[in-house]
Steps between C-alpha positions, in 0.01 A plus 500: 500500500829534258830609643471819317159592637630403857793735473283782382281456804780458743580813708799690361819485713571784745667817366826439692701179489675576827654750736859449583610655843798731466504644847261565799512742783233600754229680305680452170540211249634480144423227243622418151187461290469193250230467254384222272700618209262795433541867485522653851212737568690723734234763533216245607727310741605832669134608523406165650794491748422857608139394570587223736415561883796624678717603206633858562712541192677307231769526238480276187792487251362335183837469346644285779149370605573614858199563720569672829206547760492696814221373724342537853604187692176539714281457202679244277807308444717385210333161466158646466618763253663236302198272476271800400745586218533143375126472482465782237324380196605622138147570414474740778801686355311549161201633683712738710344376829681469817462247784250582766604639832318579811327838468623805696271761620539837328800700633643177673867424456755272662755622732747772413711380205867443564588770237332762721713405788804530274406859392453611868821336613712651214344838537568507869857404441532755218374776702677396834827361376691832570393472864659157547845462629758423220561155619116404468444655169637212293324215711163692480536534116590131471198408718247708286639361174523136620166401318645662172823284533287184580277536200798586272675183618192296417465650155877459436457133574187459313538732190857635504569871481189722474381839603456397865856370519628821346296699746635305806859539350462884488378517855781277619765707327365827653481329853865363466619851397335658808263696277196429730291779347522346154436153627210587718344725217524203253337268754217744565435568141502127405260418798267789403492390135404146622248621722326717239516214243340257726248742626387580139488132434276424795260775419478387132426147615220627741362712219502216264326266747218761551455534131482123445280422804149400362207720612210263574317740731298665225397162353377384841297815556336466159400142578351591824290778340370268235140398570380153475291424198182310541192405288 
C-alpha cells in the first residue's frame, strides 16, 4: 500500500487540537479552544457541548475561542467534559451530528438550574429590600450580585472588557452610590434574561432530540406482521 493510500484510509484527526484551561470553579470551567489550523465551527461545537451529560449552560465566544461550561458536579467533571469534546470528529461536524448521551425519559430534567436560583434570590431582595435595615441593604445587594461580579472578573481576565463586565460595573456603581433599587433591579433583570435564554435553549435542544430520534417501532411491527413464505 502506498503512502498516499495509507493516508487516505487513516482516520482524520479530531476536530479540536486542544482545550487550554483558563479558569475553573465548582460547577464551572472555561477553556481556550485550539484547532488544527481549520475554521472553527462554533455552532457545531456549542451544540455538542450542550448535549453532553451534566452540562447546564454554556457561553462560547468564537472571536476569542473561549468556551465556558456550567455543569452539574454530581453528573460529570471537567476531565470528562474535556475528553468528550476532544473526541469530536470533523466528519461529524459536516453531518451535523452530536455525540451520543444517555437518554432521558420524557419530561425528565436535571436539578434546578443555577439561573433559576439567581432569579428567585434577586426577586426576593428587590421586593424586600425596603424592609431591611439601612445597614443591611448594601451587604444584601453585594451578596446577591456576587455571582455577577465573579463571572465578570473571569471574563475580564479571559476576554477583556465585554458586556458582562460593563453590566457588573453598572451594578457596582449603583451599589457604591447607595442606589439599591437600581442595583437590585439590574441584577434581577439580568438574572431573568439569563434564565429565559437558557430555558429556551434547553427546550429547543429537547425538541431537536425528539425530531432526530429514529422511529423504529413501525418497522418492527411491519416485520412481525409479515407472514413467512413457503412452497
